[in-house]
C-alpha positions as CSV (number, residue, x, y, z in Angstrom):
1,M,-48.4,15.7,12.3
2,S,-49.8,18.3,14.7
3,R,-48.0,18.5,18.1
4,S,-51.2,19.7,19.8
5,R,-52.3,16.1,20.0
6,R,-50.5,13.6,22.1
7,S,-49.0,10.6,20.3
8,I,-49.8,7.1,21.2
9,P,-46.3,6.5,22.6
10,E,-46.8,9.5,24.9
11,E,-50.2,8.3,26.0
12,L,-48.9,4.8,26.7
13,L,-46.1,6.3,28.8
14,L,-48.4,8.5,30.8
15,L,-50.6,5.4,31.5
16,A,-47.6,3.5,32.8
17,L,-46.4,6.3,35.0
18,D,-47.1,5.7,38.7
19,P,-48.3,8.9,40.3
20,T,-47.1,7.8,43.7
21,T,-43.6,6.5,43.0
22,G,-42.8,8.5,39.9
23,T,-41.6,5.3,38.2
24,T,-43.0,3.5,35.1
25,A,-44.8,0.2,35.5
26,Q,-43.5,-2.8,33.4
27,P,-40.4,-0.9,32.3
28,Q,-38.9,-3.7,30.2
29,S,-42.0,-4.6,28.2
30,L,-42.9,-0.8,28.1
31,D,-39.8,-0.2,25.9
32,L,-41.2,-2.8,23.5
33,G,-44.6,-1.2,23.6
34,L,-43.1,2.3,22.8
35,A,-41.4,0.9,19.7
36,G,-44.7,-0.7,18.7
37,A,-46.7,2.5,19.5
38,Q,-44.5,4.3,17.0
39,L,-45.6,2.0,14.3
40,V,-49.3,2.6,15.2
41,E,-48.8,6.3,15.2
42,L,-47.0,6.2,11.8
43,A,-49.9,4.1,10.4
44,L,-52.5,6.5,11.7
45,A,-50.4,9.3,9.9
46,G,-50.6,7.3,6.7
47,R,-46.9,6.7,6.5
48,I,-46.9,2.9,6.9
49,A,-49.4,0.0,6.5
50,P,-49.5,-3.6,7.5
51,N,-48.6,-6.2,4.9
52,G,-49.3,-9.5,6.4
53,D,-47.1,-9.7,9.5
54,R,-44.8,-7.1,8.1
55,I,-44.7,-3.3,7.9
56,A,-44.4,-1.5,4.6
57,V,-43.6,2.2,4.1
58,V,-46.3,3.8,1.8
59,L,-45.3,7.4,2.2
60,A,-41.8,8.5,3.3
61,R,-42.8,12.2,3.8
62,P,-41.8,13.4,7.3
63,T,-44.5,13.8,9.9
64,G,-42.9,16.7,11.8
65,D,-42.3,14.6,14.9
66,P,-38.5,14.1,15.1
67,T,-38.7,10.8,17.0
68,L,-41.3,9.3,14.6
69,D,-39.4,10.6,11.6
70,T,-36.3,8.8,12.8
71,A,-38.3,5.6,13.0
72,L,-39.8,6.2,9.6
73,E,-36.4,6.8,8.0
74,L,-35.1,3.5,9.5
75,L,-38.0,1.7,8.1
76,R,-37.5,3.3,4.7
77,R,-33.8,2.3,4.6
78,R,-34.8,-1.3,5.0
79,G,-36.1,-1.3,1.5
80,A,-38.4,-4.3,1.9
81,P,-41.2,-4.6,4.4
82,V,-40.1,-5.4,7.9
83,R,-41.6,-8.0,10.2
84,A,-43.3,-6.3,13.1
85,V,-41.8,-8.7,15.6
86,H,-38.3,-7.8,14.4
87,W,-38.9,-4.1,14.5
88,V,-40.4,-4.3,18.0
89,G,-37.6,-6.5,19.3
90,G,-34.8,-4.4,17.8
91,P,-32.5,-2.2,19.9
92,R,-34.3,1.0,21.0
93,L,-31.8,2.5,23.5
94,G,-33.0,5.6,25.2
95,L,-36.5,5.6,23.6
96,R,-38.3,5.8,26.9
97,Q,-36.1,8.6,28.1
98,T,-36.7,10.4,24.9
99,Y,-40.4,10.5,25.4
100,L,-40.1,11.3,29.1
101,S,-37.9,14.3,28.2
102,H,-40.4,15.4,25.6
103,L,-43.3,15.2,28.2
104,E,-41.1,17.2,30.6
105,R,-40.6,19.9,27.9
106,C,-44.3,20.0,27.3
107,G,-45.0,20.5,31.0
108,M,-46.9,17.2,31.5
109,V,-44.3,15.7,33.9
110,H,-41.4,17.1,35.9
111,A,-38.2,15.4,36.9
112,V,-37.4,14.7,40.6
113,E,-33.7,14.1,41.3
114,N,-33.0,11.6,44.0
115,Q,-30.3,9.1,45.1
116,M,-30.5,5.3,45.4
117,C,-29.0,4.0,48.6
118,G,-27.8,7.6,49.2
119,V,-25.2,7.2,46.5
120,L,-26.5,6.5,42.9
121,P,-28.3,9.4,41.3
122,T,-31.8,8.6,40.0
123,T,-34.5,10.6,38.3
124,R,-38.2,10.0,38.9
125,Y,-41.0,11.7,36.9
126,Q,-44.1,13.1,38.5
127,A,-47.2,14.0,36.4
128,T,-47.8,17.8,36.6
129,D,-51.2,17.6,34.9
130,T,-53.0,14.6,36.3
131,E,-56.1,15.6,34.3
132,V,-54.4,14.5,31.1
133,S,-53.7,11.0,32.5
134,R,-57.3,10.8,33.9
135,E,-58.6,11.7,30.4
136,I,-56.6,9.0,28.8
137,K,-57.7,6.4,31.3
138,A,-61.3,7.5,30.9
139,R,-61.2,6.7,27.2
140,L,-60.1,3.1,28.1
141,D,-62.8,2.9,30.8
142,G,-65.4,4.1,28.4
143,A,-64.5,1.5,25.8
144,I,-64.4,-1.3,28.4
145,R,-67.8,-0.4,30.0
146,T,-69.9,0.5,27.0
147,G,-68.7,-2.4,24.8
148,T,-69.1,-0.2,21.7
149,P,-66.2,-0.3,19.2
150,P,-63.7,2.5,20.1
151,D,-61.9,4.8,17.7
152,A,-58.7,3.5,16.2
153,R,-56.4,5.5,18.6
154,T,-58.2,4.2,21.7
155,A,-58.3,0.6,20.4
156,A,-54.6,0.7,19.6
157,L,-53.7,2.2,22.9
158,A,-55.8,-0.5,24.7
159,A,-54.1,-3.3,22.7
160,L,-50.6,-2.0,23.6
161,A,-51.6,-1.5,27.2
162,H,-52.6,-5.1,27.4
163,A,-49.6,-6.3,25.5
164,V,-47.1,-4.6,27.8
165,G,-48.9,-5.9,30.9
166,L,-50.5,-2.6,32.2
167,G,-53.8,-4.3,32.9
168,K,-53.0,-5.1,36.5
169,H,-51.6,-1.6,36.9
170,L,-54.7,0.1,35.6
171,Y,-57.3,-2.4,36.9
172,P,-55.7,-4.1,40.0
173,G,-57.0,-6.9,42.1
174,N,-59.9,-9.3,41.7
175,E,-62.3,-6.5,41.2
176,G,-60.4,-5.5,38.1
177,R,-60.4,-8.9,36.5
178,S,-63.3,-8.4,34.2
179,S,-61.9,-5.0,33.1
180,R,-58.6,-6.6,32.3
181,S,-60.4,-9.3,30.2
182,R,-62.3,-6.6,28.3
183,L,-59.1,-4.6,27.8
184,R,-57.6,-7.7,26.2
185,D,-60.6,-8.1,23.9
186,L,-60.2,-4.5,22.5
187,I,-57.1,-5.8,20.7
188,R,-59.3,-6.9,17.8
189,H,-60.7,-3.5,17.0
190,D,-57.6,-2.0,15.2
191,P,-55.7,-4.2,12.7
192,M,-52.4,-2.3,13.1
193,G,-52.8,-2.1,16.9
194,G,-53.5,-5.8,17.0
195,L,-50.5,-6.7,14.8
196,V,-48.1,-4.6,16.9
197,A,-49.6,-5.9,20.2
198,H,-49.1,-9.5,19.2
199,A,-45.5,-8.6,18.1
200,V,-44.8,-7.2,21.5
201,M,-46.2,-10.3,23.2
202,D,-44.2,-12.6,20.8
203,V,-41.0,-10.8,21.6
204,Q,-41.6,-11.1,25.3
205,N,-42.3,-14.8,24.8
206,G,-39.0,-15.2,23.0
207,A,-40.4,-15.9,19.5
208,A,-38.1,-13.5,17.8
209,G,-35.0,-14.9,19.6
210,Q,-36.0,-18.4,18.7
211,A,-36.4,-17.5,15.1
212,R,-32.9,-15.9,15.0
213,R,-31.4,-18.9,16.7
214,A,-33.0,-21.4,14.4
215,A,-31.9,-19.5,11.2
216,P,-28.2,-20.5,11.4
217,A,-29.2,-24.1,11.9
218,V,-31.3,-24.0,8.7
219,R,-28.6,-22.4,6.7
220,G,-25.7,-24.5,8.2
221,R,-24.4,-27.8,7.1
222,R,-26.1,-30.8,8.6
223,P,-23.9,-33.3,10.5
224,A,-22.5,-35.9,8.2
225,A,-24.2,-39.3,8.3
226,P,-22.1,-42.3,9.2
227,A,-20.4,-43.7,6.2
228,A,-22.0,-46.8,4.7
229,P,-19.9,-50.0,4.8
230,R,-17.7,-50.6,1.8
231,G,-18.6,-53.5,-0.4
232,G,-18.4,-56.8,1.6
233,Q,-17.2,-55.1,4.8
234,Q,-19.4,-55.4,7.9
235,V,-19.5,-53.2,11.0
236,P,-18.6,-55.2,14.1
237,D,-22.1,-55.5,15.5
238,Q,-23.4,-56.9,12.3
239,A,-20.6,-59.3,12.1
240,R,-21.2,-60.6,15.6
241,R,-24.9,-61.0,15.0
242,R,-24.3,-63.0,11.8
243,E,-21.6,-65.1,13.5
244,S,-24.1,-65.9,16.3
245,V,-26.6,-67.0,13.7
246,R,-24.1,-69.4,12.1
247,V,-23.1,-70.8,15.5
248,T,-26.7,-71.4,16.5
249,A,-27.6,-73.0,13.2
250,R,-24.6,-75.4,13.3
251,P,-25.9,-79.0,14.0
252,S,-24.5,-80.6,17.1
253,L,-22.7,-83.9,17.0
254,S,-23.8,-86.7,19.2
255,P,-21.1,-88.6,21.1
256,H,-20.2,-92.0,19.9
C-alpha cells in the first residue's frame, strides 16, 4: 500500500480533530471507528472481504503499513471469519495514539504539551496543514450536496463519520440537520463501510456485550424444575384444596 495516500483511519482522525481545542471529538466512539476503518482499508487493499456479518481474510500478504499489517495478522490468526462487531468491540489500546503519532511524523499535526489543572501533563494535537482537513471535508460535502454516488473511500469515510457521531461536529446546529441526514444516507453506498459502520453502532448500543452475556446462559445448566410428587403423595396446597372439596361436599345433618 502506498504511503503517499492517507488511509481511512487517518482521514477519520483528521475529521475528528478540533482545530480550536486540539482534542478529538467523540473520543470513545472514535476508537471504535478507527478499528472499523482499519477493516475498510484492508478491504480496499484486497486483503479481506465481507462474509455475511463476518470478515474473512482473502490475502494475507502484508500491505506495507505496519499498523494495518498488525490488524491483518490478528485476523489471519483467528483462522475462521470474525464477526465485525466482535472485532470492532475488541481491545484496541493505544490505537488512536498510534495514528496521532504517525500524523505527527508525517507533519500533518504537531503535539502541544500542556498541563491539566496545572499538574497533570496533557498533549493536544494541532493540525499543521489545514488544507488536508479541508480537502477531506470537501469530499464529504460534495457527496452530500450532489447526491451522486461517491467513490468507495468517500462512502466508507462518510459511513464511519456518521457511526462515530461526527455529524454534529462536522455539520452543527439546526442548519446542519439536512446534511447530517444525508451523511447517514451515504452508508448504503459501500458494502464494507456499511457493515463496519453498523458494527460500530451496535457496539455502542451494547449489542456485543449483550451477546457475550447471553452466551454463558445458553451453555449453562438450566435451573432444576421442582420435583414431581411421588406416587400418592400430595403437596400441601393440593391436599388442602381436596380436603376443602370433601368438607364442602359432605351433607349436613338436620337436628332431631
